[in-house]
C-alpha positions as CSV (number, residue, x, y, z in Angstrom):
1,M,0.0,0.0,0.0
2,P,1.4,3.4,-0.9
3,L,2.5,5.7,1.8
4,T,1.0,9.2,2.4
5,A,3.4,12.2,2.4
6,N,3.4,12.2,6.3
7,Q,4.1,8.5,6.4
8,K,7.0,8.9,3.9
9,A,8.5,11.8,5.9
10,V,8.4,9.9,9.2
11,Y,9.7,6.7,7.6
12,T,12.6,8.6,5.9
13,A,13.5,10.3,9.2
14,L,13.7,6.9,10.9
15,R,15.7,5.4,8.1
16,R,18.2,8.2,8.3
17,A,18.5,8.2,12.1
18,Q,21.5,6.7,13.8
19,S,19.5,5.6,16.8
20,P,15.9,5.1,17.9
21,L,13.7,8.2,17.8
22,S,10.8,9.2,20.1
23,A,7.6,10.6,18.5
24,Y,8.4,14.0,19.9
25,T,11.9,13.9,18.5
26,L,10.4,13.0,15.1
27,L,8.0,15.9,15.5
28,A,10.9,18.4,16.1
29,R,12.8,17.0,13.1
30,L,9.8,17.3,10.8
31,R,8.5,20.7,11.7
32,E,10.1,22.2,8.6
33,Q,8.1,19.8,6.5
34,G,4.8,21.0,7.9
35,F,4.4,18.8,11.0
36,N,3.0,20.8,13.9
37,A,1.1,18.3,16.1
38,P,2.0,15.1,17.8
39,T,-1.1,13.5,16.3
40,Q,0.4,13.8,12.8
41,V,3.4,11.8,13.9
42,Y,1.5,9.2,15.8
43,R,-0.9,8.6,13.0
44,A,1.9,8.1,10.6
45,L,3.7,5.8,13.0
46,D,0.6,3.7,13.6
47,R,0.2,3.0,9.9
48,L,4.0,2.3,9.5
49,L,3.7,-0.1,12.5
50,E,0.7,-1.9,10.9
51,Q,2.8,-2.4,7.7
52,G,5.7,-3.8,9.6
53,I,8.2,-1.3,8.3
54,V,8.7,0.4,11.6
55,H,9.1,-1.1,15.1
56,R,8.4,0.4,18.5
57,L,11.1,-0.3,21.2
58,E,8.9,-0.5,24.3
59,S,11.7,-0.1,26.8
60,M,12.8,3.2,25.2
61,N,9.3,4.4,24.0
62,A,11.1,5.0,20.7
63,Y,10.9,3.8,17.1
64,V,13.2,2.4,14.5
65,S,12.8,1.5,10.8
66,C,12.7,-2.2,10.0
67,R,16.0,-3.6,8.8
68,H,14.3,-6.0,6.4
69,S,13.6,-4.5,3.0
70,D,10.2,-6.2,2.7
71,G,9.0,-5.4,6.2
72,C,8.9,-7.9,9.1
73,H,7.0,-11.0,8.7
74,H,8.8,-13.0,11.4
75,A,7.2,-14.9,14.2
76,A,9.7,-13.5,16.7
77,R,11.9,-10.5,16.4
78,A,14.6,-9.2,18.7
79,F,16.5,-6.1,19.1
80,A,20.0,-5.7,20.7
81,I,20.2,-2.2,22.0
82,C,23.5,-0.6,23.1
83,D,22.9,1.4,26.3
84,N,26.0,3.5,25.6
85,C,25.8,4.7,22.0
86,G,22.1,3.8,21.2
87,H,22.9,1.5,18.2
88,V,20.2,-1.0,17.6
89,D,20.6,-4.3,15.7
90,E,17.4,-6.1,14.7
91,F,17.4,-9.9,14.2
92,S,15.0,-12.8,14.0
93,D,15.8,-16.3,14.9
94,D,13.8,-19.5,14.2
95,E,15.1,-21.2,17.4
96,L,13.9,-18.3,19.5
97,A,10.4,-18.4,17.8
98,H,10.3,-22.2,18.3
99,C,11.3,-21.9,22.0
100,L,8.7,-19.2,22.7
101,G,6.1,-21.1,20.7
102,R,6.7,-24.3,22.7
103,W,6.4,-22.4,26.0
104,T,3.3,-20.6,25.0
105,S,1.5,-23.7,23.9
106,G,2.7,-25.7,26.9
107,N,1.3,-23.0,29.2
108,G,-1.9,-22.3,27.4
109,F,-0.9,-18.8,26.6
110,S,-2.3,-17.2,23.5
111,L,0.5,-15.2,21.9
112,S,-0.3,-12.1,19.7
113,H,3.2,-11.0,19.0
114,T,6.8,-11.3,20.2
115,T,9.4,-8.7,20.5
116,V,12.5,-9.3,22.6
117,E,14.8,-6.4,23.6
118,L,18.3,-7.0,24.8
119,H,20.1,-4.2,26.5
120,G,23.9,-4.0,26.9
121,L,26.9,-2.9,24.9
122,C,27.5,-3.3,21.2
123,G,30.8,-4.8,20.1
124,I,32.4,-1.3,19.5
125,C,31.4,0.1,22.9
126,A,32.3,-3.2,24.7
127,S,35.9,-3.2,23.2
128,S,36.3,0.5,23.9
129,R,35.4,-0.1,27.5
130,A,37.8,-3.1,27.7
131,Q,40.6,-1.0,26.3
132,D,39.9,1.8,28.9
133,S,40.2,-0.7,31.8
């Protein structure tokens, strides 16, 4: 489905960002493009989330663009978030999906979606800290 002008602007801003962005940071960055209310950003984000081309990082209350060119269609997705520099790596793993699926069915839990957020240090920040020690 084609994106509206506002959806394109929000998506482009997220694709260009070096780290996750909150809705209010997006609003500030997009003011010059005619955005003047948080609802404009939230509506665009909601539609982009529905299409699977943007993800919300719950622990940060921020958004990132999907790293998969065709959007996310994975049963389980995970994000490794660097608490030092803010870099985010997105990945999906069949073993993770299988493990979570086995647990949910064994416990009678009806799963609607799965997002795992790992917090720590990326390889660059971890090696930089090790060198400083």
